[in-house]
C-alpha positions as CSV (number, residue, x, y, z in Angstrom):
1,X,86.4,-117.8,29.0
2,X,89.5,-119.3,31.0
3,X,87.2,-121.6,32.9
4,X,86.9,-124.2,30.2
5,X,90.5,-123.4,28.7
6,X,91.5,-125.1,32.1
7,X,89.2,-127.5,31.6
8,X,90.2,-128.6,28.5
9,X,93.7,-128.5,29.2
10,X,93.8,-130.5,32.5
11,X,91.3,-133.1,30.4
12,X,93.8,-133.3,27.2
13,X,96.3,-134.4,30.3
14,X,94.1,-136.3,32.1
15,X,94.1,-134.4,35.3
16,X,91.3,-134.2,37.8
17,X,89.7,-130.8,37.7
18,X,88.6,-129.3,41.0
19,X,85.3,-129.4,43.0
20,X,84.8,-125.8,42.0
21,X,85.3,-125.9,38.9
22,X,83.2,-128.9,37.9
23,X,80.5,-126.9,40.5
24,X,81.3,-124.0,38.0
25,X,80.3,-126.0,35.2
26,X,77.3,-126.8,36.1
27,X,76.6,-122.5,37.3
28,X,77.2,-121.8,33.5
29,X,74.7,-119.7,31.8
30,X,72.5,-120.8,28.8
31,X,74.2,-118.0,27.2
32,X,77.4,-120.0,27.5
33,X,75.8,-123.4,26.9
34,X,77.6,-124.0,23.8
35,X,80.7,-122.8,24.5
36,X,80.8,-125.5,27.1
37,X,79.8,-127.7,24.6
38,X,82.4,-126.9,22.1
39,X,85.0,-127.0,25.3
40,X,83.9,-130.4,26.4
41,X,83.3,-131.7,23.0
42,X,87.8,-131.4,22.5
43,X,87.8,-133.5,25.3
44,X,85.7,-136.2,23.6
45,X,87.1,-136.1,20.4
46,X,90.8,-136.3,22.1
47,X,90.2,-139.7,23.6
48,X,87.5,-141.0,21.2
49,X,87.2,-139.2,18.1
50,X,84.0,-139.1,16.7
51,X,83.1,-142.4,17.4
52,X,79.8,-143.5,19.1
53,X,79.3,-147.2,20.8
54,X,75.5,-148.7,20.5
55,X,74.3,-150.6,23.9
56,X,71.5,-152.8,24.0
57,X,69.6,-153.6,27.0
58,X,67.5,-157.0,27.3
59,X,65.6,-157.0,30.6
60,X,65.7,-160.9,31.9
61,X,63.2,-160.0,34.3
62,X,61.0,-157.2,34.7
63,X,59.1,-156.0,37.6
64,X,58.1,-157.8,41.1
65,X,61.4,-156.1,42.7
66,X,61.6,-156.4,46.6
67,X,63.8,-152.7,46.8
68,X,62.3,-150.0,47.4
69,X,64.4,-147.2,44.7
70,X,62.2,-144.6,44.7
71,X,63.2,-143.7,40.9
72,X,62.0,-147.4,39.7
73,X,58.8,-148.4,38.2
74,X,59.9,-152.0,39.1
75,X,60.4,-151.3,42.6
76,X,58.4,-152.2,45.4
77,X,54.9,-150.8,45.6
78,X,55.0,-149.1,42.1
79,X,51.6,-149.1,40.0
80,X,53.0,-148.0,37.2
81,X,51.4,-149.9,34.3
82,X,55.0,-152.1,33.1
83,X,55.9,-155.2,31.5
84,X,55.7,-157.9,34.4
85,X,57.7,-161.6,34.1
86,X,59.9,-164.3,35.0
87,X,63.3,-165.0,33.3
88,X,63.9,-165.3,30.0
89,X,65.0,-168.7,28.7
90,X,68.5,-168.4,27.4
91,X,67.3,-168.5,23.5
92,X,64.8,-165.8,24.3
93,X,66.9,-163.7,25.1
94,X,70.0,-164.4,22.7
95,X,66.7,-163.7,20.2
96,X,66.2,-160.6,21.5
97,X,69.8,-159.7,22.0
98,X,70.2,-160.3,18.0
99,X,67.7,-157.5,17.0
100,X,70.0,-155.1,19.0
101,X,73.2,-156.7,17.7
102,X,71.3,-156.2,13.9
103,X,71.1,-152.8,14.8
104,X,75.0,-152.1,15.2
105,X,75.0,-152.3,18.8
106,X,78.5,-154.0,20.1
107,X,77.2,-154.6,23.6
108,X,74.4,-156.3,25.2
109,X,73.2,-155.3,28.9
110,X,71.6,-158.3,30.4
111,X,69.1,-156.6,33.4
112,X,67.3,-158.3,35.6
113,X,65.1,-156.8,38.5
114,X,65.5,-157.6,42.0
115,X,68.0,-156.8,45.2
116,X,70.7,-159.5,43.5
117,X,70.9,-163.0,41.9
118,X,70.6,-166.3,43.9
119,X,73.3,-168.6,42.7
120,X,70.2,-170.4,40.6
121,X,70.0,-167.2,39.0
122,X,73.7,-166.9,38.3
123,X,73.5,-170.0,36.4
124,X,70.7,-168.8,34.0
125,X,72.7,-165.6,33.2
126,X,75.6,-167.9,32.7
127,X,73.5,-170.1,30.4
128,X,72.6,-166.9,28.3
129,X,76.0,-165.7,28.2
130,X,76.9,-168.3,26.6
131,X,74.0,-169.0,23.8
132,X,74.8,-165.2,23.1
133,X,78.8,-165.4,22.6
134,X,78.6,-168.7,20.9
135,X,75.8,-167.4,18.2
136,X,77.7,-163.9,17.8
137,X,81.1,-163.7,17.6
138,X,83.2,-160.7,19.1
139,X,80.0,-159.4,20.7
140,X,80.3,-157.5,24.3
141,X,78.4,-158.7,27.3
142,X,77.2,-156.8,30.5
143,X,75.5,-158.4,33.4
144,X,73.4,-156.0,35.7
145,X,72.0,-158.0,38.5
146,X,71.8,-155.8,41.4
147,X,74.0,-156.8,44.4
148,X,76.6,-159.3,43.9
149,X,77.8,-162.2,46.6
150,X,80.9,-163.4,47.4
151,X,82.2,-165.7,44.2
152,X,79.1,-164.5,41.6
153,X,81.4,-161.9,39.7
154,X,83.8,-164.6,39.5
155,X,81.4,-167.2,38.1
156,X,80.0,-164.5,35.7
157,X,83.2,-164.2,34.3
158,X,83.9,-167.3,33.8
159,X,80.8,-167.6,31.6
160,X,81.8,-165.1,29.4
161,X,81.0,-162.0,30.6
162,X,83.0,-159.0,30.0
163,X,81.4,-156.2,32.4
164,X,79.4,-155.6,35.1
165,X,77.1,-152.5,35.9
166,X,76.2,-151.6,39.2
167,X,75.2,-147.5,39.9
168,X,76.0,-145.1,42.5
169,X,73.0,-142.9,41.3
170,X,73.6,-140.3,43.6
171,X,76.0,-138.9,46.3
172,X,76.5,-140.5,49.5
173,X,75.0,-138.4,51.7
174,X,71.7,-138.3,49.8
175,X,71.4,-141.7,49.1
176,X,69.3,-142.7,52.0
177,X,66.5,-140.6,50.9
178,X,65.7,-142.4,47.7
179,X,66.5,-146.3,49.0
180,X,66.4,-147.6,52.2
181,X,66.1,-151.1,51.6
182,X,70.3,-151.3,50.4
183,X,73.0,-148.7,51.3
184,X,75.2,-146.6,49.1
185,X,78.2,-148.7,50.7
186,X,76.4,-152.1,49.3
187,X,76.7,-150.7,45.9
188,X,80.6,-149.2,46.5
189,X,80.9,-153.3,47.2
190,X,79.7,-154.5,44.1
191,X,81.6,-152.6,41.8
192,X,84.5,-153.5,44.2
193,X,83.3,-157.1,43.3
194,X,83.3,-156.6,39.7
195,X,87.1,-154.8,39.9
196,X,88.2,-158.1,41.9
197,X,86.9,-160.7,39.4
198,X,88.7,-159.2,36.9
199,X,85.2,-157.6,34.9
200,X,85.3,-154.4,33.4
201,X,83.2,-152.0,35.9
202,X,80.1,-150.1,34.9
203,X,79.1,-147.8,37.3
204,X,76.7,-144.2,36.7
205,X,74.2,-141.9,38.2
206,X,70.5,-140.9,37.4
207,X,69.9,-137.0,37.5
208,X,67.0,-134.8,38.0
209,X,65.9,-136.2,41.3
210,X,65.7,-133.0,43.3
211,X,69.5,-133.2,44.5
212,X,71.8,-130.8,44.5
213,X,75.0,-129.7,42.1
214,X,77.0,-130.2,45.3
215,X,75.4,-133.9,45.0
216,X,76.1,-134.0,41.2
217,X,79.8,-133.3,41.5
218,X,79.9,-135.7,45.1
219,X,78.8,-139.3,43.1
220,X,80.9,-137.9,40.1
221,X,83.8,-137.7,41.9
222,X,83.2,-140.7,44.0
223,X,82.6,-142.7,40.4
224,X,85.9,-141.2,39.3
225,X,87.8,-143.0,42.8
226,X,85.6,-146.7,41.8
227,X,87.6,-146.3,38.5
228,X,85.0,-147.7,36.2
229,X,85.6,-148.3,32.2
230,X,82.0,-146.6,31.6
231,X,79.9,-143.8,33.4
232,X,76.5,-144.3,32.3
233,X,74.3,-140.8,32.6
234,X,70.7,-141.4,33.3
235,X,67.9,-138.9,33.3
236,X,65.3,-139.6,35.5
237,X,62.0,-140.7,33.8
238,X,59.0,-139.8,36.2
239,X,57.0,-142.6,36.1
240,X,53.5,-142.4,37.4
241,X,52.7,-144.5,40.4
242,X,56.7,-143.9,41.6
243,X,57.3,-141.5,44.8
244,X,59.6,-139.2,41.9
245,X,56.7,-139.6,39.0
246,X,56.0,-135.7,39.5
247,X,59.5,-134.6,39.5
248,X,60.6,-132.6,36.2
249,X,63.7,-130.7,36.9
250,X,65.5,-131.0,33.9
251,X,65.8,-129.0,30.9
252,X,67.9,-129.8,28.0
253,X,70.2,-127.3,29.0
254,X,70.7,-128.6,32.5
255,X,71.4,-131.8,30.7
256,X,74.0,-130.8,28.5
257,X,75.9,-129.2,31.6
258,X,75.6,-132.4,33.3
259,X,77.4,-134.5,30.7
260,X,79.9,-131.8,30.1
261,X,81.1,-132.3,33.9
262,X,81.1,-135.7,33.9
263,X,83.4,-135.4,30.5
264,X,85.4,-132.8,32.5
265,X,86.0,-134.5,35.4
266,X,86.2,-138.4,33.6
267,X,88.0,-137.4,30.6
268,X,89.1,-140.9,29.0
269,X,86.2,-142.6,29.9
270,X,83.3,-144.1,28.3
271,X,80.7,-141.7,28.9
272,X,77.0,-143.0,28.2
273,X,73.8,-141.4,27.8
274,X,71.3,-144.0,29.3
275,X,67.9,-143.7,30.0
276,X,65.8,-140.7,29.8
277,X,67.5,-138.6,26.9
278,X,64.5,-139.0,24.9
279,X,62.4,-137.2,27.8
280,X,64.6,-134.6,28.3
281,X,67.3,-133.7,25.8
282,X,64.6,-134.1,23.2
283,X,65.7,-132.0,19.8
284,X,69.2,-131.7,21.8
285,X,70.1,-134.8,21.5
286,X,72.8,-134.6,19.1
287,X,74.3,-131.8,20.7
288,X,74.8,-134.5,23.7
289,X,76.9,-136.8,21.5
290,X,79.8,-133.9,21.2
291,X,79.8,-134.7,25.0
292,X,79.3,-138.6,25.6
293,X,80.2,-141.3,23.1
294,X,78.3,-143.9,24.0
295,X,74.4,-144.3,23.8
296,X,71.8,-147.2,24.4
297,X,70.3,-147.9,21.0
298,X,66.0,-148.5,20.9
299,X,64.2,-149.4,24.0
300,X,65.1,-149.4,27.7
301,X,64.1,-151.8,29.8
302,X,60.5,-151.0,31.0
303,X,59.9,-147.6,28.7
304,X,59.8,-146.9,24.7
305,X,63.1,-145.2,23.3
306,X,63.5,-143.2,20.4
307,X,63.3,-145.8,17.3
308,X,66.4,-147.4,16.3
309,X,67.0,-146.3,12.9
310,X,66.3,-142.8,14.2
311,X,69.5,-143.4,16.3
312,X,71.6,-144.6,13.3
313,X,70.1,-141.2,11.6
314,X,71.0,-139.1,14.2
315,X,74.2,-140.5,14.4
316,X,75.2,-139.9,11.1
317,X,73.4,-136.3,10.4
318,X,75.7,-135.0,13.3
319,X,78.8,-135.9,11.7
320,X,79.6,-139.5,14.0
321,X,79.9,-143.2,13.1
322,X,79.1,-146.0,15.0
323,X,81.8,-147.7,16.8
324,X,82.6,-150.8,14.9
325,X,82.7,-154.5,16.8
326,X,86.6,-154.4,15.7
327,X,87.1,-151.0,17.4
328,X,88.9,-151.0,21.2
329,X,86.6,-148.1,22.8
330,X,89.0,-147.1,25.4
331,X,92.0,-145.3,24.8
332,X,95.3,-147.5,24.5
333,X,96.7,-146.5,27.9
334,X,93.5,-147.6,30.0
335,X,93.7,-150.6,28.0
336,X,97.0,-151.6,28.6
337,X,97.7,-150.2,32.2
338,X,94.1,-150.5,33.1
339,X,94.9,-146.8,34.7
340,X,92.4,-144.3,36.0
341,X,91.6,-141.1,34.2
342,X,93.4,-138.8,36.8
343,X,97.4,-138.1,36.5
344,X,97.9,-140.4,39.4
345,X,98.7,-143.9,38.9
346,X,95.7,-145.8,39.9
347,X,93.2,-142.7,39.6
348,X,90.4,-141.8,37.6
349,X,87.1,-142.9,36.2
350,X,89.3,-146.5,35.2
351,X,89.2,-148.7,32.5
352,X,86.4,-151.3,33.0
353,X,83.4,-151.3,31.5
354,X,79.9,-152.4,31.8
355,X,76.4,-152.2,32.9
356,X,74.7,-153.4,36.1
357,X,70.9,-153.7,37.5
358,X,71.8,-149.9,38.3
359,X,72.7,-147.8,35.0
360,X,69.8,-147.6,32.9
361,X,66.4,-146.9,32.6
362,X,64.5,-147.1,36.0
363,X,67.8,-147.4,37.8
364,X,66.0,-149.8,39.4
365,X,68.4,-152.2,40.8
366,X,71.2,-149.8,40.5
367,X,71.2,-148.5,37.6
368,X,68.5,-148.3,34.9
369,X,66.6,-145.9,32.6
370,X,65.6,-143.3,34.4
371,X,67.0,-141.8,37.7
372,X,69.0,-138.9,38.9
373,X,69.5,-136.0,40.5
374,X,69.4,-132.4,39.8
375,X,69.3,-129.1,41.9
376,X,71.4,-126.0,41.7
377,X,75.0,-125.0,41.9
378,X,77.0,-123.4,44.7
379,X,77.2,-120.4,42.4
380,X,73.4,-119.5,41.6
381,X,72.2,-121.3,37.9
382,X,69.7,-119.7,36.1
383,X,66.2,-118.9,37.7
384,X,64.3,-120.9,34.8
385,X,65.5,-124.4,36.0
386,X,62.3,-126.2,36.3
387,X,61.0,-128.3,33.2
388,X,57.6,-128.8,32.4
389,X,55.9,-131.8,32.7
390,X,56.6,-133.8,29.3
391,X,54.3,-136.8,30.0
392,X,53.6,-137.3,26.5
393,X,57.3,-138.4,26.4
394,X,56.8,-141.4,28.6
395,X,55.5,-144.7,27.1
396,X,55.9,-148.1,28.8
397,X,57.3,-150.3,26.7
398,X,55.1,-153.0,25.3
399,X,57.6,-154.7,22.7
400,X,60.7,-156.5,22.5
401,X,61.3,-159.0,25.5
402,X,58.7,-160.2,27.2
403,X,56.4,-160.1,24.6
404,X,55.5,-161.3,21.1
405,X,56.3,-158.4,19.3
406,X,59.4,-157.6,17.6
407,X,61.9,-155.3,19.6
408,X,62.7,-151.5,18.3
409,X,66.1,-151.5,17.0
């Protein structure tokens, strides 16, 4: 396929594809799917080898969010039966993080529901960051607390945070359809604040909310311009009790095409499979490792994930290896120069990393576990796109942080 040869060549040179090429990836047929995965896999292996970075979520404060993000089980008005609790104490959060680190994670993502942190909240999280860093040498800590006010990113950085996550989630044109209590521009501003403070920026998207292929390409190209080190790709987890609880728009094949498109647009950036992989990729998860170089280990914010042991077995069986604590995730040119993933200076999906209240399972205050948007391409995709509802795969988290039960890691 000439398209795939062109995209591989561009990916190896860190050159941005055209919008038409990105749309064409999403429009490929299921017959061509393995060719698409193989092509994107060449780009992934060129920049990241066969390493898989493991990340671990700790939900510091669950539920009771005043924002109305349609995809989120923690949103205002949600009737989803999730765990609800206020701030974990630093020692409680550190104990929760220790389980993930023992399972092989090298980054801990500290997430809290809400519009954004107060200065007192920043103090709380700062104490938690310090506790985790003191007890675990070399651990990376990413904060995901929602929209940041002036000076808060700098304070988190001073406390030892390495990264900040805040997802864009969907295109600017459709953002108002999923959230009305804050704007797309608010999210962009928070990513800029993280950058300016010297934090590694992490910002991604949610697929499966009913968006078009054009929306998906728009948000990925917008992410490239923002230049994050890490791009989490969430697949909507349709929680009953949320406005998008009946949205089952994804197939495993669709998810793989989305991941491949992200890899081609952001070839040398950490692409992370985030919430919803178990629900929508299912038995095709190992194929996704040929596209993404990072996953979350164990459970998400409000839903249960695959068993941590099964994650590790999947990585090994697929011929990949867990990235060690002493290994640098990003290619050297991004670490030393902070350049983008394009051919122009400062272009690309950046060299920062992180998480935020926006890239994890619920995509809540920014990027949690679910979320995303999926639709039809400019060039018609195969007709059989609607996935059957697999409500049996959506399980509310009842263990780990906020409970007396051992976490899944």
